[in-house]
N, C-alpha and C positions, 0 to 999 in steps of 0.2 A: 503493500500499499504506499510505503514511502516512495517507491520508485514512481508511482502515478503522481504523487506530489511534486517530485523533481521534474517530471515530464510537464506537468501544467505550469510550473514556474518558468520553464524554458519556453514553452509556446507563448505564455502571457508576454514575456519579455521581448520575444521576436515580433509578435504582433504589435505591441505598443510602439516599438521603433518603426515598423513599417506603416503604421497608421499615422505616425507623425510625419513622415515623408509624403504620404498621400494627402494629407490635410494641407501641406505646404503646396503641393501640386494643385489641389483644388482652389487655394487662394490665387494662385497664379491664373488658373483658367477664369476664375471670376474677374480678374483685371482684364484679361483679354477679351471677355465677353462685354465688359463696359466699353472697352475701345471699339469693338464691333458695332455696338449700339450707336456710339458717337459717329462712327465712320459711315454708318447708314444714312445719316442726316446730311442733306444737301447744303446745310448752312455752313459747313466745314469745306474749306478749299482743297484742291488736290495736294497742295503743299502741306496743309494740316494733316491730311490723311497719309502722306508719306512719312511724316514724323510719328504718327501712330504706328505705321508699319515698323518703323525702326524700334520702337518700344517693344512691339510684339515679337520682333526677332531677338531682342535681349531676353525677353521672357521665355522664348523657345529654348535658347541656350541654357537657361536655369532649369527648365523642365528636364532636358536631357541629363544634366548634372544629377537631378533627383533620381531619375530613372536608372542611372548608373551608380547609385549610392552603394556604400559598403556597410556591411555589419561591423560590430566592434572587433571581431576577429579578422577582418580584412576581406571576407568573401562577399561576393556580389549579392545584393538584397533581392533583386528583381529578375533573376536569370534562371529560375527553376533549380535544377540540380546542377547546372554547369556554372559553378560559382567561382571558378578561379580566373575568370576573365569578365570584361564589362558585359553588361545585358545588351547594350546597344552600340552599333557602330554608325558613325555620322559621315555622310557624304556632303561635300560643300561644292559650291559652283557660282557662276555669276547669274544674278537674277535682275531683270530690268527694274530700275528703281533704287537698287543698292549701290552703294560706292565702293563695296569690297565684297569678297566672297562670302557667301552665307550658306547655312544648312539647306540643301535641296532634298535630302532623304534621310530618314533614320531607320536603320534596319535591325530588327531583333536578332541577337545571336545566341540567346539562351536556349533552354529547353521547356517543355510543358510539364515536366515531371515534378511531383510533389512527394512529400513523405506523410504517412499515416502514423500518428503518434497515439499510443494507447493512454488513455486518461482515467480509465476505471475498467473493471473486469469486463472485456468484450466491446468497450466503447472507444472509439477512435476520433480524432480530429485531424483535418488536414494542415500540414505545416509546409510553408513555401509560397512563393508569390510569382508566378510566371508573368513576366512583363507584357507579353502579347495577350494577356487578359486584363491586367490592371490598366494598362495604358492603350487600350483599344476603345474605339468609338462606335462603329457601325457594325450591323450584321453583315458577314462576308458571304459572298454568293460566287460559286465557281461553275461555270457552264461549259461542258465539253463541246467541241466542234465536230465529234465523230458520232455518226448514226449507229445507235446501239440496238435498234429494233431486232436485228437477227443475232444478237450476240448470245453465246452460250459458253459457259466456263468450261474449259478443256480438262480441267482435272480438280481435285480436291486441294484446296489451299485456304489461305486467309488473307485478309487485308486489315490494316490498322488505321483508324480515323480517330483523331484526338486521343490516342492511346487505347481506345476501345478495340479489341480484337474481334473481328467478324469472320466467322467461318463460312467459306463458300464451298459448295459441293459441285462435283462434276455434272454439268448439265443445267446448272442454274441460269435461267434467262434473265434479262435485264429487270423484269418485275420482281423475280425472286430476290435479286440482289438489293433492289430498292427497299423491299419489305425487310430485309435483314438489316440493312443500315438503319432504318427507322425504328426497329425493335431493339437496337443496341443502345449501349450506354452513352454513346457519342451524342453531344448536344448539337446534332446536325439533322437536317430534314432533306431526304433525297426525293427526286421526282423526275419525270421525263419530259424534256422540253417538247411541247405540242408540235412545233414547226420542224425542229432538226431531228426529233426523236433521239436526242442526246441526253446524257445523264447531267442532272443539276444537283449541286449541294449547296444548301443554305444553312447558316448557323441559327440556332434557336436562342442563343445568348450572344452578346457581342464578344467575338474573339476571332482569332486567325486560325484557319482550319489547317491541321497537319495530317498528311495522307502518306501511307507507305504500303508497298506490296511486301509480301513475305519474300524471303529469299528464294523460294522455290516457285513463285507465281508472278503473273504480270497482269492481273485483273484490272487494277486501276490504270496501268499503262495502256493496255488494249482498249480500254473505254475512253482514252484520250484525255484523262485528267492529270496524269504526271508523266514525267520523262523517267528514263531508267538512271538518270545522273543526279547527283547532288542529294542533299538531305532536306527534309521538311524545314521551313515552309517554302524553300527555294527550288523545289523540284516540280512546280506546277508547269503543265504543258504550255509552251508559249502560244499555242493556237487556241487555248482555252480562254474564255472571257472571265476575268476576276473583277469583282466589285466590292466595295466596302473597305474603309481605311481605318488607320489608327488615330489616335489622339494627335500625334505629331503631324500626320497627313493633314488633319483638320486645321492645325495651326499653321502650317505652311502655306495652305491655300488661303487662309485669311490674311496672312502677312502680304503675299503676293497681290492679293485683291486690293489691299489698302496702298501698297506701293503704285498699283495701276490706277487707283482712285475710282475703281468701279463700284459706284454706290449700290446699284442693283444687286450685283453678286455678293457684296459685303452683307447687305441686310437680308438676302435670301439664302442661297446654299451656304455661303460662309457662316453666318450666325447659327443656321441650323446645325452645321457640323460641330461647332463649338458647344452648343447646348447638348447634343448627343453625347459628346466626349465627357462633358461634366457630369451629366446624369449617369453614365456608366461608372465613372470614379466614385461618385456619392454612394451609388449601390454597393460598390466593393467595400467602402468604408462602413457602411451600415451592416454588411455581413460580418465584417471584423468585430464590430460592437456586439453583435448578437453572439458570435463565438466567445467573446470575452465574458459576457453575462453567464453563458453555459458553463464555462471553465470555472468562474467564480462559485457558481452553485455547487459544482463538484467538489471544488476546494474546500468549501464550508462543510460539506458532508464528510469529507476525509479528515478534516480538523477535528471533528467530533468522533469519528469511527476509530481512528488510530489509538487514541488513549484507551478507548474502550476495549479494543482487541488486545492491546498490550496488557491491560489490567486483568482480562480473562486469562490470558496466557500466564501471567505471572501466578494467579491463584492456582492454575493447574500444575505448573511446572516448577515454580521457586521453591527453595528449601526454607523452612522455619527454623531459623538458626536457633533460637532460644529453646524450642522443644527438642531439636536435634542434640543440643549439648547436654540438656537435662536427661535425656534418654540415654546418652552415651555414658554419662556419669552413673547412672542407674545400673547399666550393664556392668560397668567396672566394679561397682560395689557388690553387686550380685555375685560376680565371678570370684572376687577376693573372698567373700564370705563362704562360697562353696569349697575353695581350696582350704580355708582355715578349718571348717567342719570335716573335711576329708582327712586332714592331718591328725585330728584329735581321734578320730575313729580308727584309722589304720596306723596304729603306732608300730615302729620297726621292732623286731626281735632279733635276737642272736642268730636265729637260723636264717634270717634275711641276709645277714653279713656273711655267714659261712657259705651260703650259695654263691 
C-alpha cells in the first residue's frame, strides 16, 4: 500500500508541473485571441496589424519553448516516452511581412506512448503527456486517393492505429476493415468516401493520427494511407489528403494573416482556429484536474487504511515483550525448582561411585 502512495505522489507531482506549463500556454493563447479580435477590426491599419503579427510571432516562440519544456530530471515533458530529446522540431523561413526568418513549421518528434501507474489494487492512471494531443487543435482527417471497393486482405495480419492493435483476417473486405477500426480502442472513425470509394479516417478527439502496418503486412499501405518508409506520423502517403492542424499551425496562420492585413481571414478561419486550439488545451487542463481530484481521494483513503493495516498486522504478529519476559522467568524458575527437587530425591550412594 505504501507503494501506491509513492506512485500517487509521483503522478501528482508530474501532473502539477505539466498543468503549470499548460496554464502558461493557455494564457498565451488568450493573448493571441485578443490580438486576433483586434486585428479583425477595420479600425486598425495594416501597419497596426503587422505590429500585432510581430507580437504573435514572439508568443509563438514562447509556446514552442513551453512545448519543449523539461522535467526536473532533464527529460522532455511533452514527448511521450521519447524523453531524451525535444518534443518539437522547428523549421524557419522567410514569410512576407517579417523582417527576418520566422517559424514556418513545428513538427512533433516525440511518441504517443504513455505509462499506466497503479494507484490502488487493480486501479491505474495514465502518466505522460504526448504533445501531439496536448498541443493539437482540430480533428484530423486523412482521405486515401486509392479505390478500395474491390480490396481484400491477402493474409492474416494486423494494423496499428493510435497504438490500438486491429487484427485483420485473410479475405476481409473494406467494409470488414472499417467495422474493425470503428470497434477498436482507437479514437478514430473510419468510413468509405462515397465518390472515390477510398478509405477515410477521422479522429473523434483532437489529435494527430498514428498509423502503422505490422512487419508482415501492408494493409494500410495497400489502401493508400501510408508509405512503407518513415515512422508515424510522417509516413502518410503523399497522395492522401490530410486535414486538421495543431495549435502551432493555427498560430502560424494567424500571424501570417496579421502580417498580410487580411481582416476577413483574421476574423474568420484565423480566429476560429485559435478558439479551437484553446478549447482543446482547456479540456486537457480540466482532465488533469479531474485526475488530481481522483488521486487525492485515493490518497485520503490510503492515509486512513495504511495505519489500520499496520495496527492489525502488529496485533497478529508482534511479540508482547512484557508477557514474554514473564513467561521466560517462570519457565526458568520451574526448571530450577524441578532440578532441586530431583537432587533431593535422588541422593547419590557409594554404589553409584563404584560403578
